[in-house]
C-alpha positions in Angstrom: -30.6 -32.3 -54.5 -30.7 -30.9 -50.6 -33.0 -32.8 -48.1 -35.3 -30.6 -45.4 -34.8 -30.2 -42.2 -32.6 -27.8 -42.5 -29.5 -29.9 -44.1 -27.3 -27.6 -45.9 -28.4 -24.5 -44.4 -25.8 -22.4 -41.6 -27.2 -21.4 -38.3 -25.5 -19.1 -36.0 -25.1 -20.3 -32.8 -23.6 -18.5 -29.1 -21.8 -20.4 -26.6 -21.4 -19.6 -23.3 -18.6 -20.5 -21.1 -16.3 -19.7 -18.1 -13.3 -19.4 -21.0 -10.4 -18.7 -18.9 -10.3 -18.8 -15.2 -11.1 -15.6 -13.3 -13.0 -14.2 -16.4 -16.3 -13.0 -17.0 -18.4 -15.9 -18.3 -17.4 -15.7 -22.1 -20.0 -15.7 -24.8 -18.9 -17.0 -28.6 -21.0 -17.3 -31.9 -19.7 -20.5 -34.3 -21.1 -20.8 -37.5 -23.0 -24.6 -37.6 -23.3 -26.6 -40.6 -23.8 -30.3 -41.2 -21.2 -31.1 -38.9 -23.3 -30.1 -35.7 -22.1 -32.4 -32.9 -18.8 -32.8 -33.6 -18.6 -29.0 -33.8 -20.5 -28.7 -30.2 -18.1 -31.4 -29.0 -14.5 -29.4 -29.7 -15.7 -25.9 -29.3 -17.2 -25.5 -26.1 -15.1 -24.4 -23.1 -11.8 -25.5 -23.9 -12.2 -29.1 -24.3 -10.7 -31.3 -26.6 -12.9 -33.5 -29.7 -13.4 -36.7 -28.3 -11.3 -38.6 -30.8 -8.6 -40.6 -30.6 -6.1 -41.7 -27.6 -6.4 -40.3 -24.4 -3.2 -37.6 -24.3 -1.5 -37.3 -20.2 1.1 -35.2 -19.7 2.4 -36.4 -15.8 4.9 -33.9 -14.8 8.4 -35.7 -14.4 11.1 -37.5 -16.8 9.9 -40.0 -18.9 8.3 -42.9 -17.3 9.8 -46.7 -16.7 8.8 -50.0 -14.9 9.2 -50.5 -11.5 11.3 -53.0 -12.4 13.8 -50.5 -13.4 16.3 -50.1 -10.7 15.8 -47.0 -9.4 15.6 -46.4 -5.2 12.5 -44.5 -5.5 9.4 -44.4 -8.5 9.0 -41.1 -9.2 5.1 -39.8 -10.1 5.8 -40.8 -13.7 6.8 -44.4 -13.0 4.3 -45.0 -10.6 1.6 -44.4 -13.4 3.5 -46.4 -16.1 3.5 -49.2 -13.3 -0.3 -49.1 -12.1 -1.4 -49.2 -15.7 0.8 -52.3 -17.7 1.7 -54.3 -13.8 -1.0 -54.1 -11.1 -0.5 -55.7 -8.1 -3.6 -57.8 -6.0 -6.1 -54.9 -5.9 -5.4 -51.1 -7.1 -6.8 -48.1 -6.7 -10.1 -46.9 -8.7 -11.4 -43.0 -10.0 -12.3 -42.5 -6.7 -8.9 -44.0 -4.5 -11.1 -47.0 -3.4 -9.8 -50.2 -3.6 -10.7 -52.2 -6.4 -9.6 -55.8 -7.9 -6.5 -55.8 -9.8 -5.2 -59.9 -10.2 -7.2 -61.1 -7.6 -10.8 -60.8 -8.4 -11.6 -61.5 -5.1 -10.2 -62.0 -1.2 -11.4 -62.9 2.0 -10.0 -62.1 5.5 -10.6 -64.4 8.6 -12.1 -63.5 11.7 -8.7 -62.8 13.6 -7.3 -60.6 11.1 -4.4 -62.1 10.4 -4.8 -63.9 7.0 -5.7 -62.7 3.7 -6.6 -64.9 0.8 -7.5 -64.1 -2.7 -8.3 -65.8 -5.0 -6.7 -64.4 -8.9 -8.4 -64.0 -11.6 -7.7 -65.4 -15.7 -5.1 -63.1 -17.1 -1.7 -63.8 -18.7 1.4 -61.6 -18.3 2.4 -59.5 -21.1 4.3 -62.2 -23.0 1.2 -64.0 -23.1 2.3 -67.0 -20.6 -1.1 -67.3 -17.8 -0.6 -65.7 -14.5 -0.7 -68.5 -12.1 -0.2 -68.7 -7.8 3.3 -69.6 -8.0 4.6 -67.0 -9.7 2.7 -64.6 -8.1 4.0 -65.6 -4.8 7.8 -65.4 -5.6 6.9 -62.0 -7.8 5.4 -60.7 -4.6 7.6 -62.1 -2.0 10.7 -59.8 -4.2 8.6 -57.1 -4.1 8.3 -57.0 -0.5 12.2 -57.6 0.0 12.5 -54.9 -2.7 9.8 -53.0 -0.4 13.3 -50.9 1.6 13.7 -48.9 -1.9 10.9 -46.7 -2.3 9.4 -46.1 1.9 6.8 -49.1 2.4 8.9 -51.4 4.0 7.8 -49.7 7.5 5.1 -50.7 6.8 4.9 -53.9 6.0 6.2 -55.6 8.5 3.2 -57.6 9.6 3.9 -59.8 6.9 4.9 -63.0 7.8 4.4 -65.0 4.9 2.7 -65.2 1.4 2.5 -69.0 -0.3 0.6 -70.7 -2.5 -2.6 -72.6 -1.7 -4.0 -73.5 -5.2 -3.0 -72.3 -8.8 -5.6 -69.8 -8.5 -5.1 -69.2 -4.8 -2.3 -67.2 -2.1 -2.4 -66.4 0.9 -0.8 -63.7 2.8 -0.2 -64.5 6.6 0.4 -61.8 9.1 1.8 -61.8 12.6 -0.5 -59.0 13.3 -3.8 -58.1 12.6 -3.8 -55.5 9.8 -6.7 -54.4 8.5 -5.7 -51.4 6.3 -3.2 -53.6 4.5 -5.3 -54.1 1.1 -4.7 -50.3 0.8 -0.9 -50.9 1.1 -1.0 -54.0 -1.7 -2.8 -51.2 -4.0 0.3 -49.0 -4.3 2.5 -49.3 -7.2 5.2 -49.8 -5.3 3.7 -53.4 -4.9 2.6 -54.2 -8.9 3.9 -57.2 -10.0 6.3 -57.1 -13.1 7.2 -60.4 -15.2 9.4 -60.2 -18.1 9.6 -56.9 -18.5 5.6 -56.3 -18.3 2.6 -57.4 -16.1 -1.0 -58.5 -16.8 -2.7 -55.1 -17.6 -5.0 -53.1 -17.8 -2.9 -51.5 -20.4 0.2 -52.4 -22.2 2.7 -51.0 -24.1 2.0 -50.8 -27.6 4.7 -48.4 -29.0 7.7 -46.3 -27.6 8.8 -43.1 -28.4 11.5 -40.5 -27.5 9.5 -39.0 -24.7 6.6 -40.3 -24.7 4.4 -44.2 -24.4 1.3 -45.1 -26.2 -0.7 -47.7 -24.1 -3.7 -50.1 -25.4 -6.2 -52.2 -23.3 -5.5 -55.9 -22.8 -8.4 -57.5 -24.9 -10.3 -59.4 -22.7 -10.3 -63.4 -23.7 -13.9 -63.7 -22.4 -15.0 -60.7 -24.1 -18.6 -61.6 -25.8 -18.1 -62.0 -29.5 -19.6 -59.2 -30.9 -17.6 -57.1 -28.8 -14.9 -55.9 -31.7 -12.5 -54.7 -28.7 -10.8 -51.4 -27.7 -10.9 -48.5 -30.3 -8.7 -46.1 -30.5 -9.9 -43.4 -28.1 -9.4 -46.2 -25.1 -5.5 -45.8 -26.2 -3.4 -43.7 -23.8 -0.5 -41.4 -25.0 1.9 -41.2 -21.5 4.2 -38.4 -21.7 7.1 -37.6 -18.5 7.5 -34.0 -18.9 8.3 -30.5 -17.1 5.3 -29.2 -15.6 5.8 -25.7 -17.9 5.7 -27.9 -21.0 2.8 -30.2 -19.7 0.8 -26.8 -19.2 1.4 -25.4 -22.0 0.8 -29.0 -24.3 -2.7 -28.9 -22.2 -3.8 -25.1 -23.1 -3.0 -25.4 -26.8 -5.6 -28.5 -26.5 -2.2 -30.8 -27.0 -3.3 -33.1 -24.3 -6.3 -34.3 -21.8 -4.9 -34.6 -19.2 -2.0 -33.1 -16.6 -1.3 -35.0 -13.7 1.1 -35.1 -10.7 1.0 -31.2 -9.9 1.9 -30.2 -6.4 2.9 -26.9 -4.9 5.9 -26.6 -6.8 4.2 -25.8 -10.1 1.1 -24.1 -8.9 2.2 -20.4 -10.0 2.8 -21.8 -13.5 -1.0 -22.9 -13.7 -1.7 -19.6 -12.5 0.1 -17.7 -14.7 -1.2 -20.3 -17.4 -5.0 -18.8 -16.8 -6.5 -21.9 -17.2 -10.3 -22.7 -18.0 -11.5 -22.6 -14.4 -13.8 -26.0 -15.3 -10.2 -27.5 -16.5 -8.6 -26.7 -13.4 -9.3 -29.4 -10.4 -7.9 -29.7 -6.4 -7.5 -32.9 -5.1 -8.7 -33.4 -1.3 -5.4 -34.8 -0.5 -4.9 -36.8 2.9 -1.6 -36.6 4.2 1.4 -34.4 5.8 2.2 -30.8 4.7 4.3 -28.7 7.2 8.0 -28.8 8.7 9.9 -31.1 10.7 12.5 -29.7 13.0 15.5 -31.2 11.7 18.1 -29.9 14.4 16.9 -30.4 18.3 19.3 -27.9 19.1 20.4 -23.8 19.3 16.5 -22.3 19.2 15.1 -25.5 18.8 15.8 -27.1 21.2 13.4 -26.7 23.7 9.9 -27.4 23.3 7.9 -25.0 24.6 9.8 -23.1 22.1 9.2 -25.3 19.5 5.7 -25.3 20.1 5.6 -21.2 20.3 7.3 -21.2 16.8 4.3 -23.8 15.5 1.8 -21.3 16.9 3.2 -18.2 15.2 2.6 -19.3 12.3 -0.4 -17.7 10.3 -1.8 -21.0 8.0 -4.8 -18.9 7.1 -2.6 -16.2 5.2 -0.5 -19.4 3.9 -3.2 -21.8 2.4 -5.4 -18.3 0.9 -2.4 -16.9 -1.1 -2.5 -20.2 -3.0 -5.9 -21.3 -3.7 -9.5 -21.3 -2.3 -9.5 -25.0 -2.1 -6.7 -25.6 0.2 -7.0 -26.6 3.7 -5.1 -25.4 6.7 -4.0 -27.6 9.8 -3.0 -27.5 13.4 -3.0 -31.1 14.3 -0.7 -33.6 13.0 -3.5 -36.4 12.2 -6.1 -35.2 10.3 -8.9 -37.6 11.9 -9.0 -40.1 14.5 -8.0 -42.8 11.9 -7.1 -46.0 13.5 -6.2 -44.1 16.8 -7.7 -44.2 20.0 -8.4 -40.6 20.1 -8.9 -37.7 18.4 -6.0 -36.3 17.1 -4.2 -33.8 19.7 -5.0 -30.6 19.3 -1.8 -28.4 20.7 -2.7 -25.9 23.9 -2.5 -23.4 21.5 -5.0 -23.9 19.5 -7.8 -21.9 20.9 -5.0 -18.5 21.3 -5.9 -15.3 19.2 -2.8 -14.8 16.5 -1.9 -12.0 18.5 -1.5 -13.6 21.7 0.2 -16.5 19.9 2.6 -13.8 18.5 3.5 -12.5 21.7 4.6 -15.7 23.3 7.3 -16.4 20.5 8.7 -12.9 20.1 9.2 -13.5 24.1 10.9 -16.0 24.0 13.4 -14.2 20.9 13.7 -11.6 23.1 15.1 -14.1 25.4 17.4 -15.8 23.1 18.7 -12.5 21.5 19.7 -10.9 25.3 22.8 -13.6 25.2 23.3 -15.1 22.1 21.6 -12.5 19.1 19.3 -12.6 16.7 17.9 -16.4 16.0 18.0 -17.5 12.5 16.5 -20.5 11.3 17.0 -22.8 8.2 14.4 -23.3 5.8 15.0 -26.8 2.8 11.8 -25.9 0.7 11.6 -27.1 -2.8 13.1 -25.2 -5.9 11.4 -23.1 -8.2 8.4 -20.9 -8.4 6.5 -23.0 -6.0 8.9 -22.9 -3.6 9.5 -19.3 -3.5 5.8 -18.5 -3.0 5.8 -20.9 0.5 9.3 -19.1 1.0 7.6 -15.7 1.0 5.0 -16.2 3.4 6.7 -18.2 5.8 9.7 -16.1 6.1 7.4 -13.6 6.4 5.8 -15.2 9.2 9.1 -15.6 10.6 10.6 -11.9 10.6 7.5 -11.1 12.4 8.2 -13.6 15.0 11.7 -11.7 15.3 13.7 -14.4 13.2 15.6 -14.3 10.6 15.0 -16.8 7.9 17.4 -18.5 5.8 16.4 -20.4 2.4 17.9 -23.5 1.8 18.0 -26.4 -0.7 15.5 -29.2 -0.2 18.5 -32.0 0.8 20.6 -29.3 2.9 21.6 -30.8 5.8 22.3 -27.2 7.6 18.5 -27.3 7.7 16.6 -26.3 10.8 13.7 -27.1 9.7 12.7 -28.9 6.2 9.5 -29.2 4.7 7.6 -32.6 4.3 4.9 -32.8 1.7 3.9 -36.2 1.3 0.2 -38.0 0.5 -1.0 -40.9 3.1 -0.8 -44.6 1.0 -3.4 -45.5 3.1 -5.4 -44.5 6.3 -3.3 -45.3 9.3 -2.5 -42.8 12.1 0.7 -44.7 12.6 2.2 -43.5 8.9 1.4 -40.0 9.8 3.4 -40.2 13.0 6.5 -42.4 11.4 6.5 -39.6 8.8 6.7 -36.7 11.1 9.1 -38.0 13.3 12.2 -37.4 11.7 13.8 -36.0 15.1 11.6 -36.1 17.5 11.9 -37.7 21.2 12.7 -41.0 22.3 9.5 -41.3 23.9 7.8 -40.7 20.9 9.8 -43.0 18.6 9.6 -45.5 21.4 5.3 -45.0 21.3 5.4 -45.3 17.2 7.5 -48.7 17.6 5.0 -50.1 20.1 2.4 -49.4 17.8 3.9 -51.1 14.7 4.4 -54.5 17.0 1.3 -54.0 19.2 -0.4 -57.8 19.1 -4.3 -56.5 18.8 -6.0 -53.5 17.1 -7.6 -52.4 20.4 -3.9 -52.5 21.6 -2.5 -51.1 18.9 -4.8 -47.7 18.6 -4.3 -46.9 22.7 -0.5 -46.6 21.5 -1.0 -44.7 18.7 -2.9 -42.6 20.7 0.0 -41.9 23.0 2.6 -41.4 20.3 0.0 -38.8 18.7 0.5 -37.1 22.1 3.9 -37.4 22.5 4.5 -35.9 19.3 2.2 -32.9 20.4 4.2 -32.4 23.5 7.0 -32.6 21.4 6.3 -30.0 18.8 8.8 -32.0 16.3 6.4 -31.5 13.4 4.9 -28.0 12.9 1.8 -29.2 10.7 0.4 -26.2 8.1 -2.2 -27.5 5.2 -3.0 -30.6 3.7 -1.1 -31.8 0.6 -1.7 -29.8 -2.3 -1.9 -31.8 -5.5 -3.9 -29.8 -8.7 -4.4 -31.7 -11.9 -5.7 -30.4 -15.6 -8.5 -32.3 -16.7 -10.1 -32.6 -20.3 -13.9 -32.5 -20.1 -13.7 -35.8 -22.4 -12.3 -37.5 -19.3 -15.7 -38.3 -17.5 -14.2 -40.7 -15.1 -11.7 -38.5 -13.5 -12.7 -37.9 -9.8 -10.6 -35.9 -7.3 -10.1 -38.2 -4.3 -7.6 -38.2 -1.0 -5.1 -40.3 -2.6 -4.6 -37.8 -5.5 -4.3 -40.9 -7.2 -5.6 -41.5 -11.0 -5.4 -44.2 -12.7 -5.2 -43.8 -16.3 -8.0 -47.0 -16.9 -10.6 -44.7 -15.6 -10.4 -41.7 -17.7 -12.3 -41.6 -20.2 -13.7 -45.1 -20.3 -13.2 -48.1 -18.1 -10.7 -50.4 -20.7 -11.0 -53.7 -18.4 
């Protein structure tokens, strides 16, 4: 017997949504019966039904823990390590620091001591976490930091000591107000016995993927049944093309780790506009001078070269959400002064082109047409960059040559890095590949500065020295993209371009 209220009937429901990026809003008519909520959940705008584990495709190889002996962690490695072996603190969905193994912390007035109180937690083998273990592991991670490039930014740490079984102290030789963001990096996660203290654990390992499950809180409410299947995460490391196809076919909820290298693949896949997200990433995207000889031996020539690149055309060729940059520093950060603007920044483009063409003409008169080798990533994204940069160089009268990313013969090499923390010294150090001795001395003095005021003043001097030397050509912000299912309501774009697996669909802690 059929009841009232329309049970057993069928309606025709029209759903309006932007079905594909760049298309007009599409209208789909769906026959709706008794299972109306489920159909609504699965039918609209390419979203997957909110059932089963969250499937994450991260661009790269199958992930491995930080304990594996690799010189540098790949993006899949970093995501896995961050998920199962957090450090004292970690990043939340917005890229801000939140509690990790430490439930709270204090900083002394002079900024030279951080005191962390550990939360109640257990390692993957079930042992309780104790301060002595954390101290030993943290010392080991600090010693290994040279392998992943973090070492230059951790030299202010003089010691890590146990105060009580639940409290540790990090002692500093010099104040570092930005230390917590460094501790939040996956490279400083604490791995013990093949795992960590959560917030997720490896429940099952497949040939190409890992199933991660939330760590059960021993202090949870007795009425709480614990995690449900939707709290699990299946983590897959794979090539960008395969990850994008998987998402478009609704076989994944998230594709993460996307850079300019793979961007043309996303454009060709025609993913739904509602799923395509661009991070406002902070960091470096530009050309570092690799060889200070030949045509690039003179600072004035390097400055004229930097001025003549058409940054507006470059970012417009990629995405309206990409921002160009003419300065090394994005903001003042911890410098005493605002970012040093190059003298050519107020000149019109034609005047900038005229300046470099005059230098090219003078060089050609004695040495022939100048040639510059550009070390760029391979693949379609590298080709997109090459097309724009080569067009600019030809317009200047320079013959460009495309080289592999690691070619030692390159004159200019692309640097594409997201800043791990908000210190101007990171930008200066990473950009100073072949910079002047004056700039190098100023950067080193900033590292050793005994007070924050002295550090800020020295950073400002280093910024000015690098700008005068023109050994780095800033072009834009780093370009980072993701494909995000609408079921992942906690995903947020952020300046770190970092998206923890326990802050996607629901908070698993």
